[in-house]
N, C-alpha and C positions, 0 to 999 in steps of 0.2 A: 227443250235443254234450259235447265235452271237459270237464273240471274245470278249476278255474285252477291246481292243481298240476301236471297233466298239458299244458295249454295253456304254462305256464313252461317244463317240460321239453323240450318240442317246440321252442320258440322258442329256446332255449339253445342245442340241437343246430346248429339251423341258423346260429346265429352263429359256432359253431365251426369249422364247416364252412367259411364264406365265410372266415374269419381264415385257415384253413390253405389255402386255393388263394390266396388274396391274398401269402401268405410265400413259397409255391412260385412264384410269377408273380416275385414280386421278387429270388427266389435266382436265377432263369434268368437275369433282366437283368443281374444284378451278375456272372454267369458268363461273359456274353457280353463284358461291359466290360473284364472281364480277357482277355481271350483274341482281341486285335484281328486277330492273324495267323494264329489258328487252331493247326493241329498244327505245331509246327517243324520234324519230322522229315519234313516235307515241302517244306521251304526246299532251297534247292540254291546253292552258291557254283561257278560255271565259272571255272576259269583257265587261261590261254594264255599260255607264254611267248612269247619272241621271237628272231630270231637278226639283228636289227638292231644292230650296233657300229660307233662312230666314234671317234675321240679328236683330240686338240687338243695337239699338232701331231702327233705320231707322227715325230717327225724328230731327237728330240735322241737318238735310239739311236746316230750317229757320236760322241756322246760315250762315253769308254772307261768300261767297267763298264755299260753300260745296254744291254739290248736293241735289237735293228733293228725298222723299222716291220712285216718282216713276222712277226717272233718274235712281236712283241706282237698281231699280227690273229690267230695261230695260238693265242696263250696266251686268247684271250679267246673262240674258237671252242672250245676242246677244255675249258679250267675253268668258261665261263661259258656252256653249250649249255642246250637245254631241258631236259633230265634234271635237271642241277644247278639250274636256275633253280627247276623245282617243287618238289625236295626243301627247298631252302632256304626256299621259301614256306610248303610243308607244316609245316614246323618252325617258323616263326613265329606258328602260330596263327590264321591270317588271318581267321575267324569271330569269335573273340574282338577281335582288332585292329580289325575295322572296326565293331563293333559289332551284329552280325548276330545274331539269336536262335540262342541253346544248341541244338542238335542240329542246325543247317544242316549238309547234307549236301556234302561236297567233291568234284568231279568235276574231273579232271585230263587238260587234252587237249594231248598231245605234238603234234600239227600246229600249226603257225604259221601265222596270220591274216595277209593282206596288208594289210599297214599302210596303205596307199592307201585301202582298205576302210574301215576301223576306225571314222572318223568319220563316214563318208557310210551305211553301213548302220547304221540306227536300231532293227532288230525283233532279235529274239534270234539268237544266233551256234550255239546249240544247238538240235538237236530234242528240247525239252521243254516239257512241261507243268505245269510246277512253279507252284503257285498264289503262291510267294514266292522268285521267280528272281533272282537276281544275277549280274554277272559282275566279275572282273577280269583285266585284259589288260596284259601287259610289252610298252611300247612300245618302246624300247631300252634298250640301254647305252652309257654312253659314258666313257673315259678321258682324265682333262685331266692332263697331263703337267707337274710342275713342279717342277726340280730346286731351288729355293731354298724354298719352303714345302710340297712334298712332292704328291707325284701323288693324285691323287682320282680314285675311280673312282664313278660315278654311275648311276642306273636309273630311269627314267619310268614311270609307270604311268597305267593309266585305270578305274575303278572306275563302274560301270554298272548303276543299280537298275532293277528292272522291276516288284517286286511280282508281281501276278495279270495283268498286261499283256502283250501281244506285243511292244507298241513300248517304248522307254527313257521312264523317269518322271523321271529324275535321273541326272547323269554328273560327275564331277569328275575333273580329270588332274591331276598334280604329279610332283616327283621327290624323289629322296633320295640324301644320298652321305657316303661316307666315305672318309678316306685309306686310300692301299692301294699300297706301294711294289713287291711282288712281281711283277705284269704287267710291270713294265717292266725287271727284271732278266734277264739271260740263263739259260737254265734250268739250268744247271750250277750257277748261284748262288744258286737258289732254295733257301727251307727245306726240310724234308721235310714240313710242316704247310700246303704252299702252299693246298693245294686247299682244309683246313678254314678257313683266312685267308679265302678269296674266298668261300666260302659263309657266314661269318659277315657279311662286306662287304654279300651280297645280303639276308641277312636283317635287319641294320640299314637298308639302303636301303628296303626296304618299309616296316620299321616306321617309319622317319621321315614316310614319303608317309602311310600309314595315322594316323598321330596328328592330322594338319591335313587328312585327306581330309571328315569329315563326310559321310558317304556320306547318312544318314537326312534330312538337313536339305536335302541335293541333290535328293532324290527329293522330298521336298514342296512346294521351290520349283518344280518341273515340273509341277505338276498343273494 
C-alpha cells in the first residue's frame, strides 16, 4: 500500500504527463492553422503569352512621320512577341504582384494557347499535380492610335486560381494600359532604347491589372 507521500508524488507525475500531452496537441493545432496552403515551394504559377494583336484605327500611317499599318503590325510582332512578354512579366515579380505565397514556382510556356478555348476549358492547361496551382494568361495586346492625346498600348490578362482542384475555383480578367508612341514611329525614327520602352510598358500593363485583380477573393467566391 502506497504511503501518502508516495501517492502524492505519483499523482503529480500523472498530472505533469497529461499537461505535457495537452500542450503538444495545442501546439500542433496552432501550427496547422498557420499553414493553410502547406509547403509554398509546391505552389506553381503557369504563364502563357499571346500572339493576338489589334489596333484602332491602324490607318493614321498615312500621316507624315508615322508608321504604316504593316510597319505597326510588324513592330508588335517583333517587339511584343512571346519571349518579350515572358521576360517583362518575369521582371514584374508576378508572384508578389498577385499576392501568391512566397516561394511559388513560375513555369513559363512559350507555346500560345488558342484564345477561343481559354474561357471554355476550365481544367488545368498544364500537366501539373501541384496542390497550389494557378495560371496567368495574356489574352491580347492592342494599340489605340491617338494623334491628339497620345497612342495607348494596352494588354488584357486573365488570372485563374485552382488551389488543389483540377478545375478552376475562380478567375478574373482585366486590362492595363500605358501611353507608348514608339510603335507608331517609322523604324528609322525610333529611339535606340525602343525595346526597353516596350518592355517597360508591358510590365506596367501587367502591374496595373494585378493591382485590381484580387485573385484570392475571386477564388473564394467560386467555391
